[in-house]
N, C-alpha and C positions, 0 to 999 in steps of 0.2 A: 314050110310054115312061114318063112320070111316073105316069100312071094305072095302068099295069101294075105298077109298083113298089108303089103303095099297095095294090093288090089282093093281091099276094103277101105283104106285111107283115100285112095283116088276116087272111088265111088261116092264116099261120103262128102268129099269136097265138091264134086260135080253136082250132087243133088241139092246141096244147100246154096250153091252159087249159081244155079241154073237161071234164076230169075234176075240176076244182076244185069244191068245194062252194059253195053259194050264199052262205053267210055268211063265207067265207074272204076274207082280204085279198089283193089282187092287185097285184103290182109288175111293171113292164115293163122289159126290158133297155134301158139307155141313156136312161131317162126318170126324172125325179125322183119319188120315193115319199115321201109324208108321212102321218102318222097322229097324231091328238091323243089323249092319255090324260087323261081327266077323271074326277071322282069317281063319276059315274053309271055308269061301267064296272064299278064294284064295288058297285053298289046303295047308294051313299051319296048322299043327296039334299040334305043341308044342309052348310053350311060356316060355322063359328062364327068362326074367325080366318082371316086372309088366307093364311097358310102352314100350314094345318091338315094337309094331306096331302102325303106325299112318295112317290115311285115309284122302283123299281129294276127296269128290264127287262133280261133276259138270254135267251139261247137255252136251251131246255129241256136240262137235264143239262150245261150249259156255264156257265162263270163270266162270260162276256161276250157281246156282240152280234156279229153278222157283221162282217167287216172293212169292208164297204161301208156299213154302217148306223151312224148316230150318234143319241144321245139327249141332249136338252137340256131343262132346265126353265126356263120363262118366268115370272119374277116379275110381269110385266105382265098376263099372262092367267091366272096361277095354275094352270097346267096343264103337262104334259110333252108333248114332241113327239119322235116317231121320224121320221127322214128320211134319205134317201140315194139313190144311183143304182146299181142292180144292174149289175155287169159281165156280159159275155157268157158268162163261165164259170159263172155261176149260173143260166143258163137251164134251165128244166124242173125245178128243185129245189123241194121243199116245206119250209118252215121252220115251227118252232113257237116262238113268243116267249112267255116266261113273265114276267109283270109282278107284282111284289110291291109292295103299297100299304100304307102305314102312316098311321094316324090319330093325329096327335100329341096330340090332346086326351085320348083314353082309351087310347092305345097298342094299339089293335086292328089286327091284321094280316090282310089278305085277299090272295088270289092268283087270277089269271085267266090263261088261255092265249089267245094270238092265233095262229090258223093263217094261214099266208101261202104263196102260190105265186108263183114268178117265171116270167113268160112271155117267150118269145122275141119280139123285135120287130126289124124291119129297121133297121139302124143309120142314123143321120142324119149324112151326110158333111159337111154345111155347118153351121157353128156360128158364132153371134155371141156374143162374150164382152163382158160389161159389169161395171162396178162402180158400185153405187148408194150415194151418200153419205148421204142423209137417211133411210135405212131400215135396219132390222136384219133378221137372219135370220127372227125370229119374225113380222115383218110380212108376209113372203111366204108364210106359212102360211095367210093369208086367201085363199080362192079368188077373191073379187071383185077383189082387188088383182092377183093373177096374171093374171086375165082381162083387166084393163086393160092390162097390159104386153104380152100377146100381141096385143091388138087394135091396138096401135101398129104392130106389124110386119105384121099381116095386112091391115090396111086402108090403110096409108100407105107404110111403108118396104119391105115385102116381100110384096106381094099374092099372089105365086105360092105362098107357104107357107101359104095359108089352110087347106088340107086336113089337114096333119099337123104344124103348128108346135107344139112342146112345150118345156117347161123341162127341159133335160137335166142341169143341175147347179146347185146352190145351196149356198153355205157362207158362214159369217161370216168377215169379213176378219181378225178376230183369230185364228181357228183356222188361217187361211192364212198367218200370220206378220205380221199387222198389229199396230199399236201399241195398247196398252191406254190407258184414260183417264188423263189427267195427275193427276187427283185420285183418291186411293184410295177415298174414300167414295162416288164415283159408280159405279154398276153398269156392267158391261160392255155391257149391251144398250142403254144410253142413247146411247152415242157411237160404237159400232163400225159399220162399213160391211158391206155384203153383196155378194158376187160371184155373178153370175147368168149362165148360159149358156142360150141358146135355139137350137134346131136344127131342121133340116128337110132333106128330100131334094131340095127345089126349088133351082134355081140362084139365085145372088145377083142381086138386081135392080140396074138401072143406078143407082138412087138410093143404094143401099147402097154400091156401088163408089165413087160420088162422095164419099160421107161418109167412106169409108176413106181416100181420097186427101187429104181435108180435114184429118183428124186424124193423118195419118202423121208429120208433123214433130214431134208431141208425144210420140212413143214414147220419146225419150231422157230425158224428165222423169219423176220418180217419181210426181208427182201434179200435176194442173192443174185444180182446181175452178173457177178464175177464167175459164177459157176458155169462150167461147160459140160455138156452131156454128149452122149453118143450120137444124137440126132441134131446137134447144134448147127452143123453145116447145111443141113437140109432146109432149115428155116432161114438162115442167113443168106443163102443163095437167092432167095426170092424177096429179101428185104424185110424180114421179121426177126426181131431180137426179143426173146422171151425171158420173163422172170420165172425161173424154174421153181422158186418157192411157192408160186401160185398155180402150178400145173397140177391139176387133180382130175381124176376120173370118177364120175358119180353115176351110178346106175344100179341095176339089179344085181350085177356081179361085183360091185365094188366092195372093198373091205369094210368091216364093221365100223371102224373109226371114221371113215369117210362118209358113210351113210348117216352116222349119228350127227355129224355137223351139218348135213344137208337136210335134216329133218325127217329122214326116212329110216326104216329099220329093215333088217334082213328078213326075207320070207314074209313080207308085209301082206296082209290080207285085208280085203275091203270089208269093213263092218257094215251091218245093215240093221234097220229097225231101231229098237230101244238101245241096242249096244252102241250104235253110232251117236244117238242123242246123248248117251251117258259119257261117251268119249269127248264130246264137244265141250262139256263142262270143265271148268278149271278146278282142280282139286289141290288144295294147299297141303303142305307138309305139317306133320304134328310138331308140337313143341319139343318133344324129346329128340326129334331128328335134326333140329336146328344145331349147327356146329357152334361150339363154344370155345372161346379163346382162353388159354391158360396164361393169366397175367403174371403169376409167380415166376414162371420160367422166363417170361419176357423181361420182367424187372431184374431178375438175377443176371440174365445175359446182358442187359443194358448197363448194369453197374459193375459187374465182375471184371469185364475187360478194361474199362477206363480206370477202375481202382487198381488193377494189377499194373497197368502202365504208369499210374501215378506213383505207386510204391517203388517201382524200379527207378523212376526219375529222382525220387527223394533219396534213395540209396546212393545213386551215382553222385548227386549233388553233395551229400554228406561226406562221401569219400574224398571228393575233390577239395572241399573246405578243410578237412583234417590234414591232408597232405600239404595244402597251401599254408596252414597255420604253423606246422612244424618247420617248414622251410623258412618262414619269416622269423620265427623265434631263434633259429640257429644263426640267421643272418645278423640279427641285432645283438645277440649275446656274445658271440665269439670275438668281435673286435674289442669290446670293453674289457673282457676278461684277460686279453693278451696285453693290455696297456696299463692296467691298474696294478700298482705294487703297494703292498702293505709293509711299512717300515716303522720302526720305533723312534720316537722323538728323543733327541739328545737331552742330557740333564743340564748341560752348561747353558748359562744365559747368553742371550744375544749381545754382541758388541755393537756399540754405536759408532757411526762414522764421525770423525772429527777432522778438523782442518790440520794440515801439516804445520801451519804457522802457530798453532796453539802450543804454548810452552809445556802444558801438562800432557801433551799427547804421548810422550815417551813414558810418563809415569803411569798413566792409566792403561796404556796398551803397551806391554813390554816389547812386543815384536809382532808384526803382521805375519811374518813367516812362521813364528811359533804358534800362532793362532790358526793356521790353515788346517782344516780337517784332513782326515785320512782319505775321504772321498771327495768328490767334486760337488756335493750338494750341501746346502744349509740344513741343519737339523733344528727344528723348532720344538720347544717343549710345550706340548699342548695337553699335558696330563697323561695319566696311565691308560686312558681308554683309546686315545687316537693320536696320530702323528701326522704332521703336514710337512711336505717337502716344498720349499720355495724354489725359486730359480737357482741354478748352480752358482757357486762363488767364482770370481775371476781367479786366474792363476796367481800364486804369491809373487810379490815383488822381490826380485833377486839383485837388483842393482845393475848398472850397466857400465860400459867403458866409454871413455871419451875418444872420439875420433881425432883425425888429424886436424880438423877445423873446429874442434871443441864441441862437436855434436854428440849427444848421448846415443849410442847404438844399442 
């Protein structure tokens, strides 16, 4: 059955491309087409500066290229590249690409036409999708590097695809929505990745299915260059470093979740007639099927956690302030209570100091010694409610003895 499909595909391609001229370019439906634009295409044989020539390709009598074709200029190879994968709707069409070249050294302009024919090819139902991290789109314009990639599948991972394995899609990861370099001075081609799809009519091999199951848990991650698989060395030996989060197998035998993301369904059948016309119409969902958000749960969740945290912080702060207040009160009250003494004032009046030369001194004050209190403090009569202690009295005068020199000791 597989051999019959290959024969039918070859006959269809030969029949549609039989009328094409020998010098025309040929592109196959569902297969990557590439073409390099160089100075010798315009009979320019020398290049003085690195960016001496610039090119602008368009369709003849049109301002742009076909929707499936893209043009990029490579500063690394100093050349322009046309590439793209023709869809099935372009089968059997002939295109004329007009390329305008400018020599920036002397501002000379030249024009050349490229005739192209798009041939029908049997579609490849089984496709392997990959993202290569260490290469850019321009690196896959090298036929030798593309052949090394195909040999990995034809000789090791997918031997049954040896007859018709081809690159069905290739595009820069930046053009597919990837991130530009962090440094603006770095060119896009130095850091961007490339997305490649290879396909065949052959069934997936058991080894590819095992690899699919090995990397399936990584699909929820956006990128996983750190992950190593059982076939890591096979790709690295020929210079390819894959992002295994983007490795997928899409085809008739693919799992349901893979087919769903690729826009296909398992056991898909081709509709016909009115059924196909009905399926082409967009049918909106009913109002009851529209999902509704529960704002009560969201508000409760939004206020419960912050409120709980706030209550815990308030409790901790209150406990700290209580302990701190008790500590300060003990610190200020204990010294005062240890020094204050409550005593009762004496009933006797205070004596007044008089001069010793006063003759009435002995009459008013019988004796200083007899007036000395029992303790060393004055007692002030300040009423029955309170008593005040002034400074202590000096010791009583006892008299002295005269020394040898008449000095009182």
